[in-house]
Structure formats: C-alpha cells, structure tokens
N, C-alpha and C positions, 0 to 999 in steps of 0.2 A: 517561569510558570509552566507547568506541564498540564496537558489536557487529560483528564481522567476518562477512561473507556471502561464501561461496565461490560465485563466479559461473562456475565451470568446468563445461562439459559433459564427457561421457566422451571427446570427441574434442579437447578443448582442454586446454592446460596453462598457462593464464595465471594471474595472481595473484589475490589476494583484495582486494575493494573494501570500503570501509567504508560502512555504511548512511548515515551522516550526510553524508559527503562525496562520494557518488556523483555523477558528472557527468551532466548532462541531455544526452541524445543524441536529436535529433529523429527519427532513424531508428527508434527504438523506439516511437514514437507514444505517449509517456507523457502522461498528463493527471492532473488532481487529482480526488480523490473527489467534491468538490462539483460537478464538471462532468459527472458520469456520470448518465445517465437512470435512472429507476426500473426495477427488474427486470433491469438489465443486469449480467451477471457479469463481474467484472474480477479481475485478479491484483495483489496489493500488491507494488510494486517496492521502495519504500523509504519511510522515515519521516523527514521533515525537521524534527525537533524535538530540543531538548536532552534529554540522558539522563533527567533527572528527570521530564520530561513524557512521554517515550517509554516508560518502564518500566511504567506501569499498562496501556498498550495491549498491550505484549508479554505481560504476565501474563494478559491476557484472550484471548490467542490471535491477536492481530493481528500476525502475523509476516510478513516478506518471503517471498513465494511463495504465501501463502494466498489462497484464492478468496473474494471479497467480492461480495455482492449487496445493493444498496440497495433495501429493500423498501417503505419509506415515509418520510415526513418528520414530525417532531414539529410541534405547533402553532406553535412558534417558528421552524420551518424547518430545524432540525438534522436531518441524515440518521440514519436508523435502518437498520443493516446486518445482514445475516445472515452469520455466520462459523461454519462447522462446526456448523450447527444451532442456534446461539445468537444471539439478537437483542442488538445493542449500540447504544445511543444515543451518538452522537459529536457533540460540539459543532462548529458550523460552522467555528470558528477552527482546530480540530484537523484537520477534514476537508480544509481547504485545504493542510495539510502532509503529506497522504498521497498519494504518487505511485503511480498505478496504470496498468495497460495492459490493453487488451482482449486476450483469448486469440488467439494466432496473429499478433500484431503485435510479435514480439520482435526484428525487424530482422535476423534471421539468414538 
C-alpha cells in the first residue's frame, strides 16, 4: 500500500502522486536529510522506503509536508531531528531515504 499525497495547490487541478514513486525533479532542489546542515529547517517531500519501514516514521509525525530541523548528531553520526517540538533519532540509512527541500525552493 502506498500513501497518496495530494500535490495540488488551490490554483492547480492535477492528479495525486504517490509518496514512494514520486519522480525526482531537479527544479525542486530536493536533497536528502543526511545532506542538510545542522539547524537548517527543511520540508519533507517524500519517503523512499517500503511501507513496513515507512509506517513507524509516519506514526511519529514524519509526514510529507512537515518541517524538520536537524539539531544534532548522535555519537554514531545518526541525525537527531526536531519535528513539531519532538526530538527523533533517525538512523543514517533511513535519513538517506528522506527527500527534503529548503523552504522557497519548490520550483514554482
């Protein structure tokens, strides 16, 4: 099962894209969470993981469109992010599967 994400703005009437199969568009300036510097606020665009690995993230509030801020790294180098006032430790392997973009770089 894939979770549908409505990508329409109020002025668009295009379809729904799937989180897992969203196409990477260089115009949107997407990057991975592991590439973001500390204290930089980014927006989660999509999660490139199978459903069984994606579900725990969704349950903890890591949803496409949410704002993330990497506040520090664990001793092993895994990112620790702030999501809606909650600190979440995310494994480096999972952070490589989180596509994010900087605010204002939506390509529109």
